[in-house]
N, C-alpha and C positions, 0 to 999 in steps of 0.2 A: 185091281183097278182101287183107286182112292175112295173112302168114303167118309161121310160126313167133314164135308169141304165147306167152309165158311167164306163167300165171297161178301168181304166187309167195304168195299168201294166199287160199284158199278153202274153204268149208265147205260142200261138198256133202252132207254127212249132215243139214244143215238140215231140217226138216220141209217147207219151203217148197220143195224139190225131189223131195217123194215122190211126185207123179203121173208124173212124166218122167225121175227121176234116170238112170235106166239108159240110155235112148235120147239124153239130152243128153250123157252122159259117153262113150258111143261116137261119137256125131258130131262132138265136138271136134276130134279131127284135121282132119278134111273141111273143119270152118270155119276152119282156120288155126290154133286152139289146140294147141301141140306138147309143152307143158309144164305140169302142174298140180300144186302141192303143195298137199292138202287136210291143215287146222291140226287137231290135237286140242286140246279143252282139259280133258280129264279122262281117266282111265283108258279108260271104257267107250268114247269117241270115237276115242283111240287104236286102239283093236282095230277100230274100223270104218275109220279112215284108212287102216289097214294092209290091210284086207282090200278095200278101192277100189282101193289099190294092185296087190293081186294080181290083180284081175278086170281092170284097164285099163291096157294098157302104158305111156300116158303120164300116169299119175297116180304120184305119189310121195306119202310121209306125212311130217308131222312130229309128233311126241308130246310133251306135256307138259301140266303142270297150270296154268291160268288162275286169277287170283287170285278170281273170280266163283265157281269151283269147289270150294274147300275144305272145304264141309260134309262130314263123313263120309271125310274124306282117310284112305286105310288107311295104318296107320305105316310098311309097308313100300313106298310107293309108290317110293321110290326105287330100291330093289331092281327093283320091277316096270318101271320107266322104263328102268333100264340094261338087261333083257332086252329090251324092246320095242325099244331104239335099236341093237338087232344086228340087226334085220331088214335087209336088203340095201337095201330100197325105203324105209325111214325116211332122211330126208337133214337132217333138224336135229332138236334139242329147242327145242319152240314148241308150241302158244302159250303164253307165259310172261309174267309182268311184276308190276306193280303197278296198282292200280287204286282210288284214293280216292275215287272218286265216292259208290259204294256203302258201305252199312254194314257193312263186312268189316273185322275186326279187323287194324289196321296192322303191328302187332306178328307175329303168324302170316303176314301177305301177304309181310313183310319176310323171315322164315326161309325159306318154302317158294322164294321167289324167289333168296335166296343159296345155297340148297340145290341149285336146279337149274343155276345160274350155274355152281356149283362141280363138279358132275357134268358140264356141257358142258365145262368147262374139262379135265378129267380124261381124258375121250374124245376 
């Protein structure tokens, strides 16, 4: 069996894990997965990622706004992210980026991406 596996990008808040999420996450260390980073895609999943990180010792969180989740973005999202990033088990700002595949205004994507990059740089 492999040991000390680091899953650097996971989405265990996905509905596909609803049936067995708790048992699956608790079993990871005995399966050789020593560390998991659960990535948020918006503010709601950021809170979920942090909750998992608080529940499972081997789980950490990254918090950020993915371009597919810009609809209804709170005006104070940067302030909210700043507070979430202070949590000791938040290890990165993410999942962020640009996604021109979908019909999401490129100007808004670029603005939010640049703002998050600036926040990451400042912190």
